[in-house]
N, C-alpha and C positions, 0 to 999 in steps of 0.2 A: 523788649522786642523779642528776645530769645524765648521767653516764656510763652508768648503768643504763638510763635512758630510751632513750638512743641505741642501746645494744646490743639492747634489745627491739624497737625500730623496724626496725633492720637485720635482725634475726632473722626478723621478719615478712616483710619485703620479699624475703628470700632464698628464701622459699617459692614465689615466682613468677618470680624472675629470678636472674641470676648475681650473684656477690658484688661484682664491680666496678661493675656498674650500680646495685646497691643503695647502694654507697658514694657514687656520683656524685649520686644523688637526695638522700640525706641531706645531703651537702655543699652542694648548691645551696640547700636549705632554710636551712641554717646561714648561708650567704653572704647570703641575702635578709634575714635578721634581724640582720645585722651582727656575727656572730661573727668574731673575728680569724683570719687564716689559720693561725697556729701552733696555735691551739686546735682548729680543724677537723681539721688533720692528726693531732693527738693523739687526737681523739674517733673519727675514721673510719678512720684507717690509710692514707689517701691521702697521697702525697708532696706536698711543698710546690709542686713544679712543676705537678702535676695540679690542685691547688686554684687556682693562678693562671690556668691555662688555662680552668677552669670559670668563674671570675670574669669573665674577658675575654669568654667566649662569652655569658654572661648580659647583660653590658653591651652587646654588639653584636647581641643578639637572635638568636643562633645556637644556641638550646637544642637543636634537633632533632639537630644533629651529635653531641651527647653521648649520644644514645640509639641510635646506629648501631653495629652490631657490625663492626669493621674486621678483615677477614681478612688474616692475615699472609702476606707474600710472601717470607719469609726462605728463603735457600738451604739445602739439605740439607747438614749437616756432612760434610766430607770424611772424617772419621774414624768416622762412625756405624756403618758396616758392619764395621769392624775394631776398634772400641773395646774389646770384651771381650778380643780377642787381645792388644792392646797392654797392657792392665792385667795380664793373666796374665804377659806377658813381663817387665814391671817387677817383679812380685812374685817371679818366678823368679830374677832376676839382680840384680846390683848396679849401679845407675846413680847417679852422683854429681852430675849436673847436668841441667838441662832440655835443654841442647844435646845431651848424649849420648842423651837420649830421642828428640829430634827426628831425630838421625842414624840411630837404630835404626829409626824409622818409615819414613824415606826408603829405607833399605837393604832392609828386609823387605817393605814394602808399596808402595814407589814413590810415596809421598805426601810432598810437601814442605810443612811447616807451620811457622808462626812460634812463637817462644818464648811469647808471650801465649796462644796457642791451647793450648800444652802446659800452661801454668799453669791455664787453665780446665778442661782435662781432668783434671788431678790434683785440683783442688779439688772437682770434681763427684764424683769417686770416693773422696774423703776420704783421699787419699794426701798425706802431709806429708814435708818434708825434715827428718829427725830425726838428731840427733847420735848417732854410733856409740859403743857401749861396747866394752871390750876383753875378750877371752877369752884368757888366757895359753895359749900353744900346748902347753906341757909340763904343764899342770894335770891332775891325776888327779881327774876329777869324782866317781868312786865313793868315793875316799878323803875328798874334801871332804864328801860327803853323810854318810858314816859318822862323821866327826869332829863334824859339826854335831849329828847326832842322838844320839850316845852321850856326847859330852863337852861341847861348847859350849852346847847348848840346856839340858841339866840345870843347868849352872853359872849360866846366865841366870835360870832359875826360882828357884834357891837365893838368888841375889842379890836378886831382886825380892821374895822373902819375908822378906828381912832376915837370913837365916841366915849369909850370907857376903858378902864384897866381891869384885866382879869388875871387873878393870881391863884395858883394851886399851893396850898399850905399843908405841910406834914413834917414830922420829925423822923430822923433815922439815927440809929445808934451803931457806931463802929467800935468793935472791941478788938484791941490790938492783940495779935497772936492767936485769935480764936478761929477766924475763917479766912485769914489773909496770909497764907504761907508761901505764895509765889511758886515759881517753876525753876528747875535746874536741869540743864542738859547732862546726860550721863547714861551708862548702860544699866544701872540699877536705880531703883527709887531711893531717894534720900529723905532723911527725917531731920527736921530743924529743931534745935533745942530752943523752945519757946520761952517767952517772958514769964517769970514765976508769979507775978502779980496780975491783977485784973484792972487794966486801964481802959476806960471807955470814953470815946469822944462823941458827944451828942450834938447833932446838927438839926436845928429847927429851920426849915427853909420855906421861902415863898417864891415860887417860880412864875415869872411873867410869861403868860401864854404867847404873846407876840414877840417880844424882844429876846426871850429866854434868859434874861438876867435873873440871878438868884439872890435874894436878900436873906441873910442868915442871922440867927442868934445861936451861939454855941456855948457849951460848957462841958465839964468832965464829971458831972454829978447826975442830975436828973432834969427832965423837962417838966415844968409845972405850969399852972395857969398864969403865974406871974411872968413867965417867959413868953407866953402867948400874948400877954398884954404888951410886953416890951416890943414884940414883933409888930403888933398893930400900930404902935406909936411910930416905929421906923417906917412902916408902909405909908401911914398918913403923911409923914413928913416928905418922903421920897416922891409920892405921887399927888402932892397937894394941888387942889384945884380941879381934879378929875374924879368922876364917879368910880368907886372902887368896889369890886366884888371879889370875895375870897372863897374859894372852894375848899372845904375841909371835911374830915370825917367826924364821927360822933363820939370821940374820946371824951370822957367826963371832964378832963381838965381844959378841954376846948369848948365844951358846951355849957359851962357853968355861968351863973349870973354875972360874976365878975367880968368875964370876957364879953358876954353879950352886951352888958351895960356900957362898957368902954367902947365897943364897936359902934353903938348908937351915938355916943358922944362925938366920936371921930368921923361919923358919917360913912362908915364902912359897912357894906352889906355882907353878912356871913351866910353862905349857902352850904348847908349840910347835905352831903350825899346820902342816898339810902343806905341802911345798914348792910354790912357784908358786901360792900361794893368798891374794893380798892382799885378796880379797873377804871373807875370814873375819876379817880384823882391822879392826874397825869404826872404829878411829881414822883409817883412811885417808879415810873420808867427812868427818871433821872437817877434815883437812888440805885437802881439796878445797874445803870451805866457806870456810876461812880465805883461801885463795888467790883465790877468787872475790871475796870482800869486799875484798881487798887491791888487786885490779886496777882499781878505780875511779879511782885517782889515782896519779900518778908521784911518787916520793920521791927527792930528791937529797941528803937528809940522813940519814945512817945511824942516828942516834939517834932521829929521828922515825919512820923505817922500822921499827926495832926496837920502839919504843913502840906503834906501831899494831898490830903483830902480837900483842903481849902483850895489848892492849886487846880485840882480836877474840877471842882465846882465853878471856880472863876473862868475855866476854859469854855464854859457853855456859850459865852459871847465872844470867844477868841478862837483858838485853834480848833476846838471841837464844835464850832457853830453849825457847820454843815450836817454833822452827825445828829446833833440835838434837834435841828430843824426837821429832820426826817423822823426822828423819834417822837417829838412832841407836835402833834397836829390835831385837827378836828376829827381824825379817823380814830374813833374810840372803840375799844373792844366791848362788844355786847354779846350776850349769850342766849337771847331769845330765839335765835335761829339755829341753836345747837341741835345736831342730829345724833341721837344715841347710837353708839356702836356696840357697846356691851353694857353690863350692869353698872360699871364704874367710869366708863370713858365716853366722850362725845367729840364730834368734829365740829369746828367752827370756822368762819372765814378768817383768812390770814390777816395779820396786822403788821404795820410797818416796823422795820428793825433799824437799829443804828448801823451806819455805814462802817 
């Protein structure tokens, strides 16, 4: 009720004066009746500093000063006349740091500016420093589009309707102490004494497109065609009685006759994606998610490292189900609509991210 009254009073005052002056008048009334500063800030929108200045002015009898319009004497921005040109240049080319932008402005316009000024300019124009995605140089974008529309998407629809099972298969290799050093709070960057040996945990996974359950075959040596065959047997047993399609890449140990012949015997359809198309194998998103979760802490014990990976993978149908559902969908990244920005970079439609 209190908030509604204040809004109506301020709305009435704004009919005759600017918003800032209306806020000051209402704030002074609230100060006079003893309302706490924090509550005044909440009700009027004035900052705490402004409320304190008002209170001091009232105490010293300097109320008139709060009704004066102070004309600004700020200097004109050095970039105002060339701002649009600078923004166009940033959008046309690839700049990786604020310093590069500052150097570009000095070179093209003869204006030397500080990095904080560059930051203000970027924020004002809603330009952010965004992580780059990768576009395989040898990818055939037309083949990718055709594969998605004629093969992959129909299989997704069949799986969602319950008529068949669709799995995405791939292997990921986790090397302890190589890329998983974690984070530590502190005033200076810290360096971890890493494990002296090379311990690798290999996970061959088959991700169910609908349920998000992951079937795995693991070891700490290498993934070979024998392990692919082990996986096919596990899949056939787990999804017995249903048509099964497995999406996988063209790795030689997956495309060999041993694997193909076994798949035929088990009644499993192997669907190989076009070359250089990791974006079409959705389990790649799962591996990225697992590695992101794994990087929060450093592990110097291989058993704990391995158990943590297994735990994260198991969470796809438990605690992390919501995030994985958003991450793994029929919204597949395709590049045939990529617009060239520079010689090396392109813009594409955004794809879903994990929560």
